[in-house]
C-alpha positions as CSV (number, residue, x, y, z in Angstrom):
1,M,85.1,-133.3,-28.8
2,D,84.5,-130.7,-26.3
3,I,81.0,-129.4,-26.4
4,K,80.0,-126.3,-24.6
5,K,76.8,-126.9,-22.8
6,N,74.8,-123.3,-22.4
7,R,71.8,-123.2,-19.9
8,F,69.6,-124.4,-22.3
9,D,71.1,-127.5,-22.9
10,T,69.8,-131.0,-21.5
11,D,71.2,-133.8,-20.0
12,M,69.6,-136.8,-22.1
13,D,70.4,-139.1,-19.0
14,A,68.6,-136.5,-16.9
15,D,65.0,-137.5,-15.8
16,H,62.4,-136.0,-18.2
17,E,61.4,-133.2,-15.4
18,H,65.2,-132.2,-15.4
19,R,65.5,-132.0,-19.3
20,F,63.9,-128.9,-20.3
21,H,61.6,-126.5,-19.1
22,R,59.8,-124.4,-22.0
23,E,59.4,-121.4,-19.7
24,E,62.7,-121.2,-19.9
25,Y,63.3,-121.0,-23.0
26,P,63.5,-117.0,-24.2
27,F,62.1,-117.9,-27.4
28,F,59.2,-119.9,-26.0
29,W,58.1,-116.5,-24.4
30,I,58.5,-114.6,-27.6
31,V,56.6,-116.9,-29.9
32,N,54.1,-117.2,-27.5
33,V,53.8,-113.5,-26.7
34,H,53.9,-112.4,-30.4
35,A,50.9,-115.1,-30.9
36,R,48.4,-113.8,-28.9
37,Y,49.8,-110.3,-30.2
38,S,48.5,-111.4,-33.6
39,Q,45.3,-113.5,-32.6
40,L,43.9,-110.3,-30.8
41,L,45.5,-107.7,-33.4
42,E,43.3,-109.9,-35.9
43,I,40.1,-109.8,-34.3
44,E,40.2,-106.1,-33.5
45,L,41.1,-105.1,-37.1
46,K,38.4,-107.3,-38.9
47,K,36.2,-104.4,-37.2
48,V,37.7,-101.9,-39.9
49,G,38.1,-104.5,-42.5
50,L,41.9,-105.2,-42.1
51,D,43.7,-108.3,-41.2
52,V,47.3,-108.3,-39.8
53,S,49.5,-108.1,-43.2
54,R,47.4,-105.6,-44.7
55,F,47.5,-103.6,-41.7
56,R,51.5,-103.6,-41.6
57,V,51.7,-102.8,-45.0
58,L,48.9,-100.2,-45.0
59,T,50.2,-98.7,-41.9
60,L,53.3,-98.3,-42.4
61,A,52.7,-96.5,-46.2
62,W,50.5,-94.2,-44.1
63,K,53.9,-93.6,-41.8
64,Y,56.1,-93.0,-44.7
65,R,53.4,-91.1,-46.5
66,T,55.6,-92.3,-49.9
67,A,57.6,-95.5,-49.3
68,T,58.7,-98.2,-51.8
69,V,57.7,-101.7,-52.2
70,S,61.2,-102.7,-51.1
71,Q,60.8,-100.6,-48.3
72,L,57.5,-102.0,-47.7
73,A,59.0,-105.7,-47.6
74,E,61.7,-104.9,-45.4
75,Y,59.8,-103.1,-42.8
76,A,57.0,-105.2,-42.5
77,V,59.8,-108.0,-42.8
78,I,57.3,-109.8,-45.3
79,K,58.7,-111.1,-48.5
80,M,58.7,-109.0,-51.8
81,P,56.2,-111.5,-53.4
82,T,53.7,-111.2,-50.6
83,V,54.1,-107.4,-50.0
84,T,52.9,-107.5,-54.1
85,K,50.0,-109.6,-53.3
86,I,48.9,-107.6,-50.2
87,L,49.4,-104.2,-52.3
88,A,46.9,-105.5,-54.9
89,R,44.4,-106.0,-52.2
90,L,45.0,-102.8,-51.0
91,R,44.9,-101.1,-54.0
92,Q,41.6,-103.1,-54.9
93,D,40.3,-101.7,-51.9
94,G,40.9,-98.0,-52.9
95,L,43.4,-97.5,-49.7
96,V,46.3,-97.3,-51.6
97,I,47.3,-96.0,-54.8
98,T,51.1,-97.4,-57.0
99,R,52.7,-95.0,-59.1
100,A,56.3,-95.3,-60.8
101,S,59.0,-93.3,-59.3
102,E,59.8,-90.3,-60.6
103,A,63.8,-90.4,-59.9
104,D,64.0,-93.8,-61.0
105,G,60.9,-95.4,-63.3
106,R,61.7,-99.1,-62.0
107,V,61.1,-98.5,-58.5
108,T,57.4,-98.3,-57.3
109,E,56.1,-95.9,-55.2
110,V,52.9,-96.4,-52.5
111,L,51.2,-93.5,-51.5
112,P,47.8,-93.9,-49.0
113,T,44.6,-92.6,-50.5
114,P,42.6,-90.4,-48.1
115,E,40.5,-93.8,-47.5
116,G,43.7,-95.6,-46.3
117,I,44.6,-92.9,-44.6
118,A,41.3,-93.1,-42.5
119,R,41.5,-96.7,-42.2
120,A,44.8,-96.6,-41.0
121,E,44.1,-94.3,-38.2
122,Q,41.3,-96.4,-37.4
123,A,43.3,-99.6,-37.6
124,N,46.3,-98.0,-35.4
125,E,43.6,-96.6,-32.7
126,L,42.5,-100.5,-32.2
127,A,46.2,-101.6,-31.9
128,S,47.3,-99.1,-29.6
129,R,44.6,-100.4,-27.0
130,I,46.2,-103.9,-27.4
131,F,49.9,-102.5,-27.0
132,N,49.4,-100.3,-24.2
133,R,46.9,-103.6,-22.4
134,S,50.1,-105.5,-23.4
135,F,52.5,-103.5,-21.6
136,K,50.3,-103.0,-18.7
137,G,52.5,-102.7,-15.4
138,I,55.8,-102.4,-17.2
139,R,57.8,-98.9,-16.7
140,P,59.1,-97.5,-19.9
141,A,62.7,-98.3,-19.0
142,Q,61.9,-101.8,-18.7
143,V,60.3,-102.0,-22.0
144,N,63.5,-99.4,-23.3
145,K,65.9,-102.4,-22.2
146,M,63.8,-105.4,-23.5
147,N,64.2,-103.6,-26.7
148,Q,68.1,-103.7,-26.3
149,A,68.1,-107.0,-25.2
150,L,65.7,-108.3,-28.4
151,A,67.4,-105.7,-30.9
152,L,71.0,-108.0,-29.7
153,I,69.4,-110.9,-29.8
154,L,68.5,-109.9,-33.4
155,S,72.1,-109.0,-34.0
156,N,73.5,-112.0,-32.6
157,L,71.2,-114.1,-35.1
158,S,72.3,-111.7,-38.3
159,E,76.2,-112.9,-38.0
């Protein structure tokens, strides 16, 4: 059986030093960047009474002004039951309201309240600072290229 090797394969007989270098593995960087970004974001969002999950859902509701629960789950990449729980907390905090869609009563729409809009704006200001800090020294063309590469990787994984 002929097994093709890629540049991330390891030779089990090789010296440990030559087997695997995490710094050469793109997913090492993706996971670590995401973890650090989330950590910093969590710290900042506490200042406005949000956590990362509620921030993501509230921001989407704010950006779209009216979104369905399904859209929020899809765009936030969060499972539907989890989004439902997050929305219950956001409703309890007075940051969103929900209503049945006029076009299809089976569909629940989510709208930010005035307080939700204000909180989303505050949170996005804090998140923007972290975003800008993250990309300090990186040109917009480099960000664009990175986005294209990541989109292709995601597409490859979705096949």
